[in-house]
N, C-alpha and C positions, 0 to 999 in steps of 0.2 A: 216942326211937329213933334218929333222925338224929344227934343229938349223940354218942351212944355209938358209932354206926356210923363217924363220921369220926375220933373219938378213937382208936378201935382201929387206924386206918390212919394214925395220926401227926399228925393235925391237932390244933391248939389251938383249941378251939371255945366259944363263948359263945351262949346263946340267951335269947330273950325271947318270951313268949306274947302280950304286949300291944303293939299297934302304937305306941302313944305312948312307952312305955318303951324299945322298941326303937329307935325313931328318935332318941330323946334319946342313947342310948349311942352309936350309930353316927355321930353328929355331934359327940360330945364325946371319943370314944376312937378309937384307930387299929385299923383292921381291914384285912385284905388282900382280903376278898371278903364280900359279903352274900347270903345265900339269903333271899328274901323272898316269903312266902306272900300271895296276894291276899286270902284270907279271913282277917281278923284283928279281934279285939275292939279297941275304942278308936277307931282309924282303919284304913281298909283299905289294902292294899299300894299301890294306885295313888296315893292321897293321900300316903302316906309316901314313895314313890319321887319324886313331884313336889316335895315339900318338900325331900328330901335332895338332889336335883340342883341346887338353888339354892345349896348349901353345899359340896357334895363330889362328886367323880367317882369314888368307890370302885366298883369293879366290882360289878354286881348281877345275880344270876341269879333269875328269877321262877318260882314254882310257880303254875300256872294250872289252871282246870278243863278236863278233856278235851272237845274239840269246840268249846270256846268260842273260835273263831278271832280274834274281836273283842277278847277279853282279851290275846291275845298281841300283836296289833298295837298296842293301847293302851299296854301295857307297854314295847314297843320304842320307840314314839313318845315316851314319857316319860323315856326314857334307860336302860333296862334292857339289858344286854350279851347276855343269852340268856334263853331261857324253857325249862321243861319242864312238859308237861301231865300232871296226875294222873289215875289212879294211875300210879307209874312204878317202874321197877327201881332200888333204891339204887345199884347198880353204873353205871347210866347217868348218874345224878346225879354220882356220883364222877368218871366220865370227863369230864363237862361242866365241872366245877369245875376239874379239872386242866388242861383245855384253856384255860380262861379264865386260870388262874394262870400258865401258861407263856407266854401272850401279854402278860400285864400286869406280869410281873416286870421291873423295870428292869435292864437289863445294863449294868454300870458302864463296859465297854470302849466302848459306844456313846453314852454319856451326852452327850459334847460333839459328836457327829455332826450336821451341819446339812444338810438337804436344801432345795433352793430351786428352784421354777419359777416364773418371772415374779415377781410380788409375793406369792406364796404361799411361806411358809417353816415348816419343820417340824424340830424337834430331837426325834427318836424317842425317845431315852433318858429325856428329861425330860418326854415327852408334852406338848410345847409347841408349839402351832400358832398362826400369825399370818397374816392376810391384810391387806396394806396397813398393816402395824404394829399392827392390832388383834388381840388375842388372841381366838381362836375358842371357847375353853372346851369342847374335845372330850373325850368319854369316852375310856378307854383303848382300847376296841375301835374306836371312830371314828378314833383316831390310827393304829391298826393299818391300817385300811382305806386312809386317806389316804396313809400311807407306801407301801403296795403300789402305789397309783395314781401317786404321784410317782416311785417307782423305775421305772416302766414308762411314763413320761410320753410321750404320742403313741401308745402301743399299747393294744390292747384287753386288758383284764384281765377273765377270766371270773368269773361267779358262783361256779362250782365252785372255782376257784383261791382266791378270797376265803374261801369257806366252809371249805375244807380248811385254809387257813392260820389262820383265827380259831378254828375249833372241831374241827378234825381230822375233819370229816365232809363229804361232797359236799352240794351244795345240792339241795333237792327242789322241786318246782313249787309246793308249798304253804308252804314255809318262806320267809317274808319278811324274815329277820333281816338278811341283807346288804343288801337294798334298802332297808330302813328306816334303817340306819346310814348309807348313802349320802345318803338323803333329808334326814337331820338335818345331816350336814355341809354339803350345799347350802344349807340354810336358814340355817345359822350363817355361811356366807360371804357371804350377802347379794347384793350386786351381783356377786360372783364366781361365783355358782352355776352359770352356763352353762360354766364351765370343764370341769365333769364332765359328759360325754355319756353317755346310755344308747344302747347299740348293741343294737338288737332281736335276740334270740335268741343274743347272744354274751356281753354283760356291759357294762363301763363303761371309758370312756377320759377320761384327764385330758389336755386339749388345751393346747397352748402358747397363751398369752394372745394372741398376735398372730393365731391362727387362729379365734379365737371370733368369731362373728357375731351380732349383735342380730337376732332375728326381727323 
């Protein structure tokens, strides 16, 4: 049903009902985005996503069970770009897919632009982020979050701003998408994780390295 729904709206769609077959295809073929259900025969969506993220940073939108907040957090922690609980309105799924694709489509004009803050370096168009010369392996949405923080270095960037930029929707008290993306960026930065500060009730701030203090 979803395959036909998206095809009628101009998308080229391939689908697999089995987790193993789907994972094999998405790691060997080229796709712009993956819609991944948690409940799959063969292997579940979480296992598929964890395996996928070792090989690919293709954007992933997960379909989770309504009310299962733990599933949503788990999916984001494993590298999902967004999630949608079931049952859902297909038009909302379409809107979320389009929001992700807008953010993850590489703009040729920006491909060579480089942002640098201290030892942190990002080429937005190529989705290439490095800290102290080591590639961070960020997903497309993580690169988008980091870009916003770097462009506003030293200033607080609100959760609402980041959510609107990523998903075209304001953040809610129970939506942890932005927070989880920031958490994953910090984890990948290792010793540089303290460059990104949490500002209670406001958002996040990327500090100049010289201002970072070790607790």
